[in-house]
C-alpha positions, 0 to 999 in steps of 0.5 A: 609546336611541331611547326616551331620545331621544324622551323628551328631545325631548318634555322639550325641547319642553315646556321650550321651550313653557314658556319661550315661554309665560312670555315671552308672559305677561310681555310681555302683562302689561307691555303691559297695565301700560303700557296701563293707565298710558297710559290713566290718564295720558290720563284724568288729562290730560282731567280736568285739561283739563276742570277747567282749562276750567271756570268755577272756574279762569277767573281762574287760566287768565287768569293762566296765559295772561298768564304764558305770554305773558310767558315767550314774549316774554322768551324771544323777547327772549333769542333776539334778543339771542343772535342779535344777539351771534352776528351781532356776533361774526361780523361783527367777524371778517368786517369786518376781512378784508372788501372794500369791497363786502362791507362795504356788503353787511353794512351793508345787511343790518344796516339791513334786519334790523329790517324782516326781524324785523318781517316774521317777527313781524307778517306771516309768523307771522300768515299761518301761523296763518291757514293753520292756522285755515283747516283748523279750526273755531275757537271762542273762549272769552275768551282761549282758542281751541279747534281742531277739524280739518275739513280742506278743509271750510271751503274747500269752503263758500267755493268751492262753497256760499257762492256770493256770495264767489265772485261778488265774487271774480270781480268783483274779478279783472275789476275789476283786469284792466280798471282796471290798464291804464287806471290805468297809461296815465292815470298815464303821461300825467299824469306826462308832463304834470307833468314839463313846465316849466310854471308851478305844476307843484308845485301840480298835483302836489299836487292829484293826490296830495292825495286819497291823503293825506287820503282814508283810514279814516272819511273815505274811507268817508264819501266813498264813501257820501255823495259823492266816490266816488259823486258826486251832481251838483247839480240845476243841473249836471244841468239844464245837461247835459240841454240838451246831452246827450240824456236817454238818454245822461245817466245814462251820462255821469254814470256815466262821470264818476264812474268817471273820478274814481275811477280818477284817485283811484287814479292818485296813487301811480303818477303819483309813481312814473312822475314820479320815473322821468321826472326821472331822464332826462337832458334832453340826450337829448330835445334830441339826439332833437329835433335828429335830427328825432324827433317827440313820438311817437318820443321817447315810444317811444324815450326815455320808455317805456324809462325808465319801463317798469321802474316799470310792474311796481311800479305794478301791484303797488301797484294790485292791493294798493290795490284789494284793501285798499280800504275799499269792497271788499265782499270785506273786509266779507264776511271781517269779517262771517264772522269775527263770525258765530256759524255761521262764525267764524275758521276760515271767515273764514281760509279766505276770507282765504286764498283771497282772498290766493292770488288776489291773489298770482296776479294780481300774479305774472302781471301782474308776469311780463307787465310786467317789464323784460326788457332787463337780462336780455337785456343780462346774457345 
């Protein structure tokens, strides 16, 4: 009986081993088959890619790109139409039961919806692509782009190797921090002067804002290069100034004069913003303050400054953006040159642009928090 049990156990173990071996053999063959199929599929894709990128299929590639672009815009159009219809159905149901305030809110959202769509398509998508490109080495072949992931290598070059960009970035930060309070102060003073009841105030307002309208693009670049922004005083004026100002202080005087003209040119839009805020102030407040014996200084601190202070943060944002996008800003030129440089290209230029944009947003956020109007917040609390 014991021999039978022993032989049965040995037989059972052999059968079990055969079953395990069979299952293992089948699994290995299946894995080998799937691996072979996958490797063949990858090789086929690589062959198709190589053939697709070859010169023989250049025209086909261009046609396919146009077809894909067309399909993209058609699908985008269908998506917009579908979203519009869904919003229309939703608003129709809500509109009949909505209150007056809710109807005004819905109308406001409908009015700003084109801007939101434009922001998503023309700002948010390009910004996201810049972020992606900044982590890659980008090569362009006609309409095709190839991407090679390099991580933070582009940022390392921008911040720690190519020191010229960092130096110009530091100069930009210092320039913004020095120029912003001066521009704000001058804009407030000029806006208060233009708000007075004087003859020809419309002409004076036009004089201060006219440079913002006409000095754009090529004209601005020529003014910056040949005069206007870098004013070259005539020999006659210099001879007159030499009789009044000592020689050692003449160059300083000319430099300060050029700087003053440049800062006044930046003041155009902030002046309009502060002027609009001042015109909202009820004139009876000035009269009541004068009757109570308040002087000009007290009127400024108690009436004028609280009225225009909410516009300071808006003006700060404009000044930072304006200084950053000014044609004479060397940082913009460096990014443009890097984009067209064969050793740097779009990935490196995208990293530079992203660092530059981050610095701008950080400056705007800090200055906005420092200058924002806190009276409404206190009033709500």
